[in-house]
C-alpha positions as CSV (number, residue, x, y, z in Angstrom):
1,M,209.3,190.8,-69.0
2,M,205.6,191.3,-69.1
3,K,204.1,191.6,-72.6
4,L,200.9,193.6,-73.0
5,D,198.4,194.1,-75.7
6,W,195.0,195.9,-75.9
7,Q,193.1,192.7,-75.7
8,R,194.7,191.7,-72.4
9,L,194.3,195.2,-71.0
10,D,190.6,195.1,-72.0
11,R,190.1,191.8,-70.2
12,L,191.7,193.1,-67.0
13,S,189.7,196.3,-67.2
14,R,186.4,194.3,-67.5
15,R,187.4,192.2,-64.5
16,F,188.9,194.8,-62.1
17,G,187.6,198.2,-63.3
18,D,189.3,201.1,-65.0
19,S,192.1,201.5,-62.4
20,F,194.5,198.6,-61.4
21,Y,198.2,197.9,-61.0
22,L,200.1,195.6,-63.3
23,L,203.2,194.3,-61.4
24,D,206.0,192.9,-63.5
25,L,207.9,191.1,-60.7
26,E,210.6,189.8,-62.9
27,A,211.3,193.4,-64.1
28,F,211.4,194.5,-60.4
29,K,213.9,191.7,-59.6
30,T,216.0,192.5,-62.6
31,N,216.2,196.2,-61.7
32,W,217.0,195.4,-58.1
33,N,219.8,193.0,-58.9
34,E,221.3,195.1,-61.7
35,F,221.4,198.3,-59.6
36,L,222.5,196.8,-56.3
37,G,224.9,194.5,-58.0
38,S,226.6,197.4,-59.7
39,V,227.1,199.2,-56.4
40,R,228.3,196.1,-54.5
41,Q,230.8,195.3,-57.2
42,I,232.6,198.5,-56.2
43,Y,231.7,198.7,-52.5
44,P,230.4,195.3,-51.3
45,K,229.1,196.6,-48.0
46,S,226.0,198.2,-49.7
47,N,222.3,197.6,-49.5
48,F,218.9,199.1,-50.6
49,A,216.3,200.6,-48.3
50,Y,213.2,200.3,-50.4
51,S,211.0,203.4,-50.3
52,Y,207.6,202.2,-49.2
53,K,205.9,205.5,-50.0
54,T,206.7,205.0,-53.7
55,N,204.7,201.8,-53.9
56,Y,203.7,199.9,-50.8
57,I,201.9,197.0,-52.4
58,P,202.6,194.2,-50.0
59,R,203.8,191.8,-52.7
60,L,206.7,194.2,-53.6
61,C,207.6,194.8,-50.0
62,R,207.7,191.1,-49.2
63,L,210.1,190.6,-52.0
64,V,212.4,193.3,-50.7
65,N,212.3,191.6,-47.3
66,E,213.1,188.2,-48.9
67,W,216.1,189.8,-50.5
68,A,217.3,191.2,-47.1
69,G,216.6,194.8,-48.2
70,Y,215.6,197.4,-45.7
71,A,212.1,199.0,-45.3
72,E,212.3,202.8,-45.6
73,V,209.0,204.1,-44.0
74,V,207.7,207.5,-43.3
75,S,204.3,206.9,-41.5
76,H,202.7,204.6,-39.0
77,M,200.8,202.9,-41.8
78,E,204.0,202.0,-43.6
79,F,205.7,200.9,-40.3
80,D,202.7,198.7,-39.5
81,L,202.8,197.2,-42.9
82,A,206.5,196.3,-42.5
83,R,205.8,194.6,-39.2
84,R,202.8,192.8,-40.6
85,I,204.9,191.2,-43.4
86,D,207.5,190.2,-40.8
87,V,210.3,192.7,-41.6
88,P,212.7,192.5,-38.6
89,P,212.6,195.8,-36.7
90,C,216.4,196.1,-37.1
91,N,215.7,196.3,-40.9
92,I,213.3,199.2,-40.7
93,L,214.5,202.8,-41.2
94,Y,211.9,205.3,-40.0
95,N,212.3,208.6,-41.9
96,G,210.2,211.7,-42.5
97,P,209.8,215.3,-41.4
98,Y,206.7,214.7,-39.2
99,K,206.5,211.9,-36.6
100,R,204.0,211.6,-33.9
101,V,204.9,210.6,-30.3
102,P,203.3,207.1,-30.7
103,D,205.2,206.6,-34.0
104,I,208.5,207.5,-32.4
105,K,207.8,205.2,-29.5
106,A,206.7,202.3,-31.6
107,A,209.8,202.5,-33.8
108,L,212.3,202.9,-31.0
109,I,210.9,200.3,-28.6
110,S,210.8,197.8,-31.4
111,G,214.4,198.3,-32.3
112,A,214.0,200.1,-35.6
113,V,216.3,203.0,-36.6
114,L,214.7,206.4,-36.2
115,N,216.3,209.1,-38.4
116,L,215.8,212.4,-36.7
117,D,214.7,215.3,-38.8
118,A,214.1,218.1,-36.2
119,F,214.9,219.2,-32.7
120,Y,211.4,218.5,-31.3
121,E,212.0,214.8,-31.8
122,I,215.0,214.9,-29.4
123,D,212.8,216.2,-26.6
124,I,210.4,213.3,-27.2
125,I,213.2,210.8,-27.2
126,R,214.7,212.1,-24.0
127,S,211.3,211.6,-22.3
128,L,210.9,208.1,-23.8
129,A,214.5,207.1,-22.8
130,A,213.9,208.1,-19.2
131,K,210.7,205.9,-19.1
132,H,212.4,202.9,-20.8
133,P,215.9,202.8,-19.4
134,G,216.2,199.1,-20.3
135,H,216.0,199.8,-24.0
136,S,218.8,201.0,-26.3
137,F,217.4,203.4,-29.0
138,R,219.0,203.4,-32.4
139,I,219.2,206.9,-33.7
140,G,220.2,208.4,-37.1
141,F,220.3,212.0,-38.3
142,R,219.0,213.5,-41.5
143,C,221.7,215.8,-42.8
144,N,221.1,219.0,-44.8
145,F,223.8,220.8,-46.8
146,D,224.4,222.9,-49.9
147,I,224.7,220.8,-53.0
148,G,224.5,223.7,-55.5
149,S,220.8,223.6,-56.2
150,P,218.9,226.9,-56.5
151,E,216.7,225.9,-53.5
152,R,218.1,224.7,-50.2
153,S,216.3,221.6,-48.7
154,R,213.9,222.5,-45.8
155,F,214.4,219.2,-44.1
156,G,217.0,217.8,-41.7
157,F,219.8,219.3,-39.6
158,D,222.0,221.7,-41.4
159,A,225.6,220.3,-41.3
160,E,227.2,223.7,-42.1
161,T,225.7,226.0,-39.5
162,G,226.1,224.0,-36.3
163,Q,222.6,222.5,-36.2
164,L,223.8,219.0,-36.8
165,A,226.6,219.2,-34.2
166,L,224.1,220.5,-31.6
167,A,221.6,217.7,-32.3
168,V,224.4,215.1,-32.0
169,S,225.6,216.5,-28.7
170,R,222.0,216.4,-27.3
171,I,221.5,212.8,-28.3
172,R,224.9,211.8,-26.8
173,E,223.7,213.2,-23.5
174,I,221.0,210.5,-23.4
175,E,222.6,207.3,-22.0
176,N,220.5,204.7,-23.7
177,C,220.6,206.2,-27.2
178,R,223.1,204.9,-29.7
179,I,224.0,206.8,-32.9
180,A,223.6,204.4,-35.7
181,G,224.1,206.4,-38.9
182,I,223.4,209.5,-41.0
183,Q,220.9,210.0,-43.8
184,C,220.1,212.6,-46.5
185,H,217.6,212.9,-49.3
186,F,217.8,215.4,-52.1
187,L,215.7,215.7,-55.3
188,T,217.9,217.8,-57.6
189,P,216.4,219.1,-60.9
190,R,218.4,216.9,-63.1
191,R,219.2,213.9,-60.7
192,S,222.5,213.9,-62.4
193,L,225.6,211.8,-61.7
194,A,227.5,214.9,-60.6
195,D,224.8,215.6,-58.0
196,Y,225.0,212.1,-56.5
197,S,228.8,212.1,-56.6
198,R,228.8,215.4,-54.6
199,I,226.2,214.0,-52.1
200,A,228.3,210.9,-51.5
201,R,231.5,212.9,-51.0
202,T,229.8,215.3,-48.6
203,M,228.2,212.6,-46.5
204,I,231.6,210.9,-46.1
205,R,233.1,214.2,-45.0
206,I,230.3,214.8,-42.5
207,A,230.8,211.3,-41.1
208,A,234.5,211.9,-40.6
209,R,234.3,215.5,-39.2
210,Q,231.2,215.5,-37.1
211,F,231.0,211.8,-36.0
212,E,234.7,211.3,-35.3
213,G,235.1,208.4,-32.8
214,I,231.5,207.2,-33.4
215,P,231.5,203.9,-35.4
216,L,228.5,204.5,-37.7
217,D,226.5,201.5,-38.9
218,F,225.4,203.2,-42.1
219,I,225.6,206.2,-44.4
220,D,222.3,206.6,-46.3
221,I,222.5,208.9,-49.4
222,G,218.7,208.8,-50.1
223,G,216.9,208.1,-53.3
224,G,215.5,209.9,-56.3
225,F,217.4,207.9,-58.9
226,M,216.1,207.7,-62.4
227,S,214.7,204.3,-63.4
228,R,215.2,202.1,-66.4
229,M,213.1,203.4,-69.2
230,S,212.5,203.1,-72.9
231,G,214.1,205.4,-75.5
232,F,210.7,206.9,-76.1
233,L,210.4,208.0,-72.4
234,K,214.0,209.2,-72.3
235,K,213.3,211.7,-75.1
236,Q,210.8,213.5,-72.8
237,F,213.5,214.6,-70.4
238,P,215.6,217.7,-71.3
239,F,218.8,216.0,-69.8
240,P,220.6,212.7,-70.1
241,V,219.0,209.8,-68.1
242,P,221.7,207.8,-66.2
243,V,221.6,204.1,-66.1
244,Y,222.2,202.0,-62.9
245,T,225.9,201.3,-63.6
246,E,226.5,205.0,-64.0
247,Y,224.9,205.8,-60.7
248,A,227.1,203.1,-59.1
249,D,230.2,204.6,-60.6
250,A,229.3,208.0,-59.4
251,V,228.8,207.0,-55.7
252,A,230.4,203.7,-54.7
253,P,234.1,204.6,-55.5
254,H,234.0,207.4,-52.9
255,F,233.1,204.8,-50.3
256,A,235.6,202.3,-51.5
257,E,238.4,204.9,-51.2
258,A,237.3,206.2,-47.9
259,F,236.6,202.8,-46.3
260,P,239.0,200.3,-47.8
261,G,238.8,196.6,-46.8
262,G,235.1,196.7,-45.9
263,T,235.7,198.2,-42.5
264,G,233.5,201.2,-42.9
265,P,229.8,201.8,-42.6
266,E,227.2,200.3,-44.8
267,L,226.3,202.4,-47.9
268,I,222.5,202.6,-48.2
269,L,220.5,203.8,-51.2
270,E,216.8,204.4,-51.2
271,P,215.4,203.6,-54.7
272,G,211.7,203.5,-55.2
273,I,210.8,204.6,-58.7
């Protein structure tokens, strides 16, 4: 791991100015391998979709691509970065509550997965599909549901009021659209193990009940996981800070039980911190 002292920081400041990044690539690799390894030990068909919005320094994003991780992007700039560093389109997940028509077109035509967040996107996709009948569009759905938090998420299709079912039925009417998976993303106040366990169970239940007969490629439970930190930093939080193995134990066993033998969808997590 990188070792720092004031003399080294002073030299860097004199060379680069007061603001600069220090990337400890070995620490990044260690965190990646420990977290993903813990999940795969329980449910081998798992992977990370690295959240570009958290830190899109190209060096980090290239490493993720070298490790066969997915690029999780939410803007044209991030999508363009992924393509510039040669991320295969099939390894790009385009998320986000606001997508422009050119962004939707670029993602779908390239072969990336577009996770829908609102009904207006379906109208755009219907128009694009009619203009490009030779393309098969890979579509995902951002799901929203009650996880016991005081505030309900504003994003995605509500899985409990019929919104999600309606969105799915409209996409299934478009011949050259293929439903690839489902995604969610919640930032609960405590980011606790119980929260992620509940999210995993609910997403599996949604896949079984609302996507029956549709072989999903992936179930993406989002991010927001606490990172490895020193004891000094942990003391600043008014709740226990889980470690990677505990997150794995909270999530992966539900997938191993629901999809024995590796026949189910890929479990995707979106770490970034």
